C-alpha positions in Angstrom: 0.3 0.3 0.4 1.3 3.2 -0.9 -0.1 6.6 0.2 1.1 10.2 1.0 1.1 12.9 3.9 2.3 16.5 3.6 4.8 18.3 6.2 4.3 21.6 5.2 5.6 21.8 1.7 7.0 18.6 1.9 5.4 15.3 0.6 6.5 12.2 2.0 5.6 9.1 0.1 4.6 6.6 2.9 5.0 2.9 2.0 3.3 0.1 3.8 5.9 -3.6 3.4 5.5 -7.1 5.7 8.9 -5.3 7.5 9.4 -4.7 11.2 11.2 -1.7 11.4 10.8 1.8 9.5 13.3 3.4 6.9 13.1 6.5 6.2 15.1 7.9 2.8 15.4 11.2 1.1 16.3 10.5 -2.7 17.9 12.4 -5.5 18.3 14.5 -7.5 15.3 16.3 -6.0 14.7 15.2 -2.5 12.1 12.9 -2.4 10.9 11.6 0.8 10.2 8.2 1.4 9.0 6.2 4.0 8.4 2.0 4.4 6.6 1.2 7.8 5.3 -2.3 8.9 1.6 -2.8 7.9 0.7 -2.7 11.2 1.8 1.0 11.9 -0.9 3.7 12.2 -0.7 6.9 9.7 -1.0 9.0 13.1 2.3 6.7 14.4 4.1 7.3 10.9 3.0 11.5 10.7 5.1 11.7 14.3 7.7 9.7 13.3 8.3 11.7 9.9 8.0 15.4 11.7 10.6 14.4 14.6 12.8 13.8 11.7 11.9 16.7 9.9 15.3 18.5 10.6 17.4 15.7 9.4 15.1 15.1 6.0 15.3 19.4 5.4 19.3 18.9 5.4 19.6 15.8 3.4 17.3 17.3 0.6 19.8 20.6 0.8 23.1 18.3 0.8 21.3 16.6 -2.7 20.5 20.1 -4.2 23.7 22.1 -3.3 26.4 18.7 -4.9 27.4 19.4 -7.8 26.7 18.5 -11.5 28.6 17.7 -14.4 28.1 19.4 -17.4 26.5 17.1 -20.2 29.1 15.5 -22.4 28.5 15.7 -25.9 31.7 13.1 -26.8 33.4 15.7 -29.0 37.2 16.2 -29.3 39.1 17.4 -25.9 36.3 17.1 -23.8 36.6 16.2 -20.2 36.2 12.0 -19.5 36.8 10.1 -16.1 38.0 6.6 -16.0 38.9 5.6 -12.3 38.9 8.8 -10.9 41.7 10.1 -13.3 40.7 12.8 -16.1 41.2 12.0 -19.7 40.5 14.2 -22.8 38.7 13.1 -25.3 39.9 11.7 -29.0 37.3 11.1 -31.3 38.5 8.7 -34.1 36.4 7.7 -36.9 37.3 4.7 -39.1 35.3 1.8 -40.7 35.7 -0.7 -37.8 34.6 -2.0 -34.8 33.7 1.1 -32.1 35.7 0.5 -29.7 37.4 2.9 -26.3 41.2 2.7 -25.8 43.1 5.0 -22.9 46.6 6.5 -24.6 48.6 8.9 -22.2 45.8 10.9 -20.6 43.6 10.7 -23.8 40.7 8.4 -24.2 40.3 7.2 -27.7 36.6 6.5 -28.9 37.3 5.0 -32.3 33.7 4.9 -34.1 31.8 4.2 -38.2 32.6 7.1 -39.9 29.1 10.1 -39.5 28.6 8.4 -35.6 26.1 10.6 -33.8 26.5 11.7 -30.7 24.1 9.0 -29.1 25.8 6.5 -30.8 29.3 7.6 -29.6 27.5 7.5 -26.3 26.4 4.4 -26.6 29.5 2.9 -27.5 31.4 4.7 -24.5 28.8 4.0 -21.9 29.0 0.1 -23.2 32.9 0.3 -22.5 32.3 1.2 -19.0 29.9 -1.3 -18.2 32.7 -3.5 -19.5 35.8 -2.4 -17.4 32.9 -2.1 -14.1 31.9 -5.9 -14.8 35.6 -6.6 -14.7 36.9 -4.5 -11.5 33.8 -6.6 -9.3 34.7 -9.6 -9.5 38.2 -9.4 -7.2 36.4 -7.3 -5.1 33.8 -10.2 -4.5 36.6 -12.4 -3.7 37.9 -10.5 -1.6 35.3 -9.1 0.3 32.9 -12.7 0.7 35.1 -14.3 3.2 35.7 -11.0 5.5 32.5 -10.3 5.4 31.3 -14.1 5.9 28.3 -13.8 3.0 28.3 -14.8 -0.9 27.0 -12.8 -3.9 25.3 -15.5 -6.5 25.4 -12.7 -9.1 25.9 -9.2 -9.8 24.6 -6.9 -12.4 26.3 -3.7 -14.2 23.9 -1.6 -15.1 23.1 2.2 -15.8 21.1 3.4 -12.8 19.3 6.8 -12.4 19.1 7.5 -8.8 21.4 5.3 -6.8 24.7 4.1 -6.8 24.1 0.3 -5.9 20.8 -2.1 -5.0 20.9 -5.1 -3.5 17.9 -8.2 -3.0 19.0 -9.7 0.2 16.6 -13.0 -0.9 18.4 -13.6 -4.5 21.7 -12.3 -3.0 22.4 -10.1 -6.1 24.2 -6.9 -6.5 23.2 -4.5 -8.9 26.0 -1.6 -9.4 26.1 1.9 -11.5 28.2 1.6 -14.5 29.4 5.7 -13.6 30.9 4.2 -10.5 33.9 3.0 -13.3 34.2 6.9 -13.7 35.0 7.4 -9.3 38.3 6.6 -7.5 38.2 2.8 -7.0 37.9 2.9 -3.4 34.3 4.5 -4.0 33.6 1.0 -5.9 34.9 -1.1 -3.4 32.7 0.8 -0.6 29.6 0.4 -3.1 30.3 -3.4 -3.3 31.3 -3.7 0.3 27.6 -1.4 1.4 25.6 -3.6 -0.9 26.6 -7.1 0.5 26.2 -6.0 4.1 22.8 -5.6 2.6 22.5 -9.0 2.4 22.8 -9.6 6.0 21.0 -6.6 6.8 18.7 -5.3 4.7 18.0 -1.4 6.1 20.3 1.0 7.5 20.2 0.5 11.1 22.3 0.2 14.0 22.6 -3.5 12.8 24.1 -2.4 9.8 26.5 0.5 10.7 28.0 -1.8 13.4 28.5 -4.5 10.2 29.9 -1.4 8.2 32.4 -0.6 11.0 33.6 -4.2 11.3 33.8 -4.9 7.8 35.3 -1.8 6.5 36.5 1.3 9.5 37.3 3.6 6.7 34.0 3.5 5.2 32.1 7.2 5.9 35.4 8.5 4.6 34.3 6.6 1.3 31.1 6.9 1.2 32.2 11.6 1.7 34.6 11.0 -1.1 32.0 9.3 -3.0 29.2 12.2 -2.4 32.0 14.8 -2.9 32.7 14.3 -6.0 30.1 16.4 -9.4 27.9 13.8 -10.2 26.6 13.1 -13.4 24.6 15.5 -15.7 20.7 14.9 -14.4 21.8 12.3 -12.2 21.8 12.1 -7.9 23.6 11.4 -4.9 24.1 8.2 -2.4 
Protein backbone atom coordinates (compact mmCIF):
# COMPACT_ATOMS: atom_id res chain seq x y z
CA UNK A 1 0.00 0.00 0.00
CA UNK A 2 1.33 3.42 -1.00
CA UNK A 3 0.00 6.73 0.28
CA UNK A 4 1.25 10.27 0.85
CA UNK A 5 1.35 12.64 3.80
CA UNK A 6 2.17 16.35 3.80
CA UNK A 7 4.58 18.04 6.22
CA UNK A 8 4.15 21.68 5.28
CA UNK A 9 5.69 21.96 1.82
CA UNK A 10 7.32 18.51 2.01
CA UNK A 11 5.48 15.54 0.53
CA UNK A 12 6.30 12.16 2.08
CA UNK A 13 5.60 8.94 0.21
CA UNK A 14 4.57 6.18 2.64
CA UNK A 15 4.85 2.51 1.70
CA UNK A 16 3.43 -0.12 4.06
CA UNK A 17 5.33 -3.40 3.89
CA UNK A 18 5.71 -6.69 5.69
CA UNK A 19 8.72 -5.41 7.66
CA UNK A 20 9.56 -4.92 11.34
CA UNK A 21 11.11 -1.45 11.42
CA UNK A 22 10.50 2.00 9.93
CA UNK A 23 12.94 3.15 7.25
CA UNK A 24 13.24 6.78 6.16
CA UNK A 25 15.09 7.78 2.99
CA UNK A 26 15.62 10.96 0.98
CA UNK A 27 16.14 10.30 -2.70
CA UNK A 28 18.07 12.39 -5.20
CA UNK A 29 18.14 14.40 -7.29
CA UNK A 30 15.20 16.44 -5.98
CA UNK A 31 15.10 15.16 -2.39
CA UNK A 32 12.00 12.96 -2.66
CA UNK A 33 11.11 11.59 0.79
CA UNK A 34 10.00 8.01 1.33
CA UNK A 35 9.06 6.09 4.47
CA UNK A 36 8.76 2.31 4.51
CA UNK A 37 6.77 1.19 7.53
CA UNK A 38 5.26 -2.03 8.95
CA UNK A 39 1.72 -2.74 7.74
CA UNK A 40 0.40 -2.68 11.30
CA UNK A 41 1.65 0.87 12.00
CA UNK A 42 -0.95 3.65 12.03
CA UNK A 43 -0.65 6.73 9.84
CA UNK A 44 -0.68 8.93 12.96
CA UNK A 45 2.37 7.12 14.28
CA UNK A 46 4.09 7.39 10.91
CA UNK A 47 3.32 11.11 10.74
CA UNK A 48 4.74 11.65 14.24
CA UNK A 49 7.89 9.79 13.21
CA UNK A 50 8.25 11.93 10.08
CA UNK A 51 7.77 15.16 12.06
CA UNK A 52 10.50 14.07 14.49
CA UNK A 53 12.88 13.63 11.54
CA UNK A 54 11.94 16.87 9.77
CA UNK A 55 15.27 18.58 10.54
CA UNK A 56 17.23 15.64 9.15
CA UNK A 57 15.03 15.50 6.05
CA UNK A 58 15.62 19.17 5.27
CA UNK A 59 19.36 18.78 5.79
CA UNK A 60 19.52 15.84 3.35
CA UNK A 61 17.44 17.69 0.76
CA UNK A 62 19.72 20.72 0.97
CA UNK A 63 22.82 18.53 0.55
CA UNK A 64 21.39 16.82 -2.54
CA UNK A 65 20.34 20.07 -4.17
CA UNK A 66 23.78 21.60 -3.55
CA UNK A 67 25.79 18.69 -4.93
CA UNK A 68 27.83 19.64 -7.97
CA UNK A 69 26.65 18.28 -11.34
CA UNK A 70 28.81 17.59 -14.35
CA UNK A 71 28.00 19.43 -17.54
CA UNK A 72 26.34 17.28 -20.16
CA UNK A 73 28.89 15.36 -22.21
CA UNK A 74 28.57 15.76 -26.00
CA UNK A 75 31.35 13.30 -26.95
CA UNK A 76 33.44 15.69 -28.99
CA UNK A 77 37.22 16.10 -29.21
CA UNK A 78 39.07 17.42 -26.13
CA UNK A 79 36.09 16.94 -23.84
CA UNK A 80 37.00 15.72 -20.33
CA UNK A 81 36.00 12.21 -19.31
CA UNK A 82 36.94 10.28 -16.18
CA UNK A 83 38.02 6.67 -15.70
CA UNK A 84 38.66 5.36 -12.16
CA UNK A 85 38.97 8.93 -10.89
CA UNK A 86 41.51 10.06 -13.49
CA UNK A 87 40.76 12.72 -16.12
CA UNK A 88 41.21 11.94 -19.82
CA UNK A 89 40.74 14.14 -22.89
CA UNK A 90 38.51 12.59 -25.51
CA UNK A 91 39.84 11.95 -29.00
CA UNK A 92 37.14 10.82 -31.45
CA UNK A 93 38.46 8.65 -34.28
CA UNK A 94 36.13 7.91 -37.21
CA UNK A 95 37.17 4.74 -39.01
CA UNK A 96 35.54 1.84 -40.80
CA UNK A 97 36.19 -0.69 -38.05
CA UNK A 98 34.55 -2.00 -34.92
CA UNK A 99 33.76 0.69 -32.34
CA UNK A 100 36.15 0.70 -29.40
CA UNK A 101 37.55 2.72 -26.50
CA UNK A 102 41.21 2.81 -25.45
CA UNK A 103 43.22 4.86 -22.95
CA UNK A 104 46.57 6.24 -24.04
CA UNK A 105 48.79 8.93 -22.47
CA UNK A 106 45.98 10.85 -20.81
CA UNK A 107 43.64 10.49 -23.78
CA UNK A 108 40.47 8.46 -24.21
CA UNK A 109 40.45 7.23 -27.81
CA UNK A 110 36.88 6.65 -28.95
CA UNK A 111 36.72 4.87 -32.28
CA UNK A 112 33.39 5.01 -34.13
CA UNK A 113 32.31 4.56 -37.70
CA UNK A 114 32.23 7.70 -39.91
CA UNK A 115 29.15 9.82 -39.30
CA UNK A 116 28.35 8.34 -35.88
CA UNK A 117 26.19 10.85 -34.01
CA UNK A 118 26.34 11.84 -30.34
CA UNK A 119 23.89 9.13 -29.30
CA UNK A 120 26.00 6.42 -30.93
CA UNK A 121 29.24 7.77 -29.44
CA UNK A 122 27.60 7.82 -26.02
CA UNK A 123 26.36 4.26 -26.50
CA UNK A 124 29.85 2.99 -27.35
CA UNK A 125 31.41 4.77 -24.36
CA UNK A 126 28.75 3.56 -21.91
CA UNK A 127 29.16 -0.03 -23.11
CA UNK A 128 32.90 0.28 -22.47
CA UNK A 129 32.35 1.67 -18.97
CA UNK A 130 30.01 -1.25 -18.27
CA UNK A 131 32.68 -3.75 -19.28
CA UNK A 132 35.30 -1.95 -17.18
CA UNK A 133 33.02 -2.22 -14.16
CA UNK A 134 32.22 -5.88 -14.83
CA UNK A 135 35.95 -6.67 -14.87
CA UNK A 136 36.56 -4.79 -11.61
CA UNK A 137 33.81 -6.42 -9.52
CA UNK A 138 34.82 -10.13 -9.32
CA UNK A 139 38.18 -9.48 -7.55
CA UNK A 140 36.37 -7.34 -4.98
CA UNK A 141 33.78 -10.04 -4.35
CA UNK A 142 36.54 -12.62 -3.94
CA UNK A 143 38.26 -10.33 -1.42
CA UNK A 144 35.21 -9.41 0.64
CA UNK A 145 33.07 -12.56 0.66
CA UNK A 146 35.26 -14.34 3.26
CA UNK A 147 35.75 -11.11 5.25
CA UNK A 148 32.05 -10.30 5.50
CA UNK A 149 30.92 -13.92 5.59
CA UNK A 150 28.39 -13.68 2.78
CA UNK A 151 28.35 -14.93 -0.79
CA UNK A 152 27.04 -12.97 -3.78
CA UNK A 153 25.23 -15.25 -6.20
CA UNK A 154 25.05 -12.74 -9.03
CA UNK A 155 25.99 -9.15 -9.81
CA UNK A 156 24.80 -6.71 -12.47
CA UNK A 157 26.47 -3.63 -13.93
CA UNK A 158 23.97 -1.18 -15.37
CA UNK A 159 23.02 2.46 -15.75
CA UNK A 160 21.10 3.60 -12.67
CA UNK A 161 19.46 7.02 -12.44
CA UNK A 162 19.08 7.40 -8.67
CA UNK A 163 21.48 5.01 -6.93
CA UNK A 164 25.10 3.91 -6.87
CA UNK A 165 24.01 0.39 -6.06
CA UNK A 166 21.20 -1.86 -4.86
CA UNK A 167 20.81 -5.29 -3.32
CA UNK A 168 18.31 -8.16 -3.41
CA UNK A 169 18.96 -10.00 -0.12
CA UNK A 170 16.77 -12.98 -0.97
CA UNK A 171 18.47 -13.57 -4.32
CA UNK A 172 21.85 -12.59 -2.83
CA UNK A 173 22.45 -10.36 -5.83
CA UNK A 174 23.76 -6.81 -6.17
CA UNK A 175 23.48 -4.14 -8.86
CA UNK A 176 26.11 -1.48 -9.42
CA UNK A 177 25.92 1.75 -11.38
CA UNK A 178 28.23 1.84 -14.40
CA UNK A 179 29.16 5.44 -13.49
CA UNK A 180 31.23 3.95 -10.66
CA UNK A 181 33.85 3.15 -13.32
CA UNK A 182 34.40 6.92 -13.51
CA UNK A 183 35.09 7.27 -9.79
CA UNK A 184 38.18 6.31 -7.75
CA UNK A 185 38.40 2.56 -7.21
CA UNK A 186 38.00 2.89 -3.44
CA UNK A 187 34.54 4.36 -4.07
CA UNK A 188 33.53 1.25 -6.01
CA UNK A 189 34.92 -0.94 -3.23
CA UNK A 190 32.89 0.96 -0.64
CA UNK A 191 29.66 0.52 -2.63
CA UNK A 192 30.36 -3.19 -3.17
CA UNK A 193 30.86 -3.69 0.58
CA UNK A 194 27.77 -1.58 1.34
CA UNK A 195 25.57 -3.76 -0.88
CA UNK A 196 27.10 -7.01 0.37
CA UNK A 197 26.35 -6.00 3.96
CA UNK A 198 22.74 -5.39 2.88
CA UNK A 199 22.47 -9.11 2.19
CA UNK A 200 22.95 -9.58 5.94
CA UNK A 201 20.93 -6.51 6.98
CA UNK A 202 18.53 -4.99 4.41
CA UNK A 203 17.96 -1.68 6.24
CA UNK A 204 20.27 1.11 7.38
CA UNK A 205 19.72 0.38 11.05
CA UNK A 206 22.22 0.15 13.92
CA UNK A 207 23.12 -3.43 13.00
CA UNK A 208 23.95 -2.38 9.44
CA UNK A 209 26.21 0.42 10.71
CA UNK A 210 27.92 -1.98 13.12
CA UNK A 211 28.54 -4.50 10.33
CA UNK A 212 29.99 -1.76 8.11
CA UNK A 213 32.22 -0.55 10.94
CA UNK A 214 33.48 -4.07 11.46
CA UNK A 215 34.11 -4.83 7.79
CA UNK A 216 35.40 -1.45 6.60
CA UNK A 217 36.16 1.00 9.44
CA UNK A 218 36.93 3.83 6.99
CA UNK A 219 33.65 3.47 5.05
CA UNK A 220 32.35 6.90 6.10
CA UNK A 221 35.35 8.61 4.51
CA UNK A 222 34.76 6.72 1.25
CA UNK A 223 31.07 7.59 1.32
CA UNK A 224 31.89 11.26 1.85
CA UNK A 225 34.43 11.15 -0.97
CA UNK A 226 31.89 9.62 -3.35
CA UNK A 227 29.20 12.13 -2.45
CA UNK A 228 31.65 15.04 -2.73
CA UNK A 229 32.58 14.22 -6.33
CA UNK A 230 30.57 15.78 -9.17
CA UNK A 231 27.78 13.52 -10.34
CA UNK A 232 26.57 12.90 -13.85
CA UNK A 233 24.31 15.36 -15.59
CA UNK A 234 20.77 14.79 -14.34
CA UNK A 235 21.85 12.36 -11.63
CA UNK A 236 21.80 12.01 -7.86
CA UNK A 237 23.87 11.13 -4.73
CA UNK A 238 24.14 8.15 -2.37
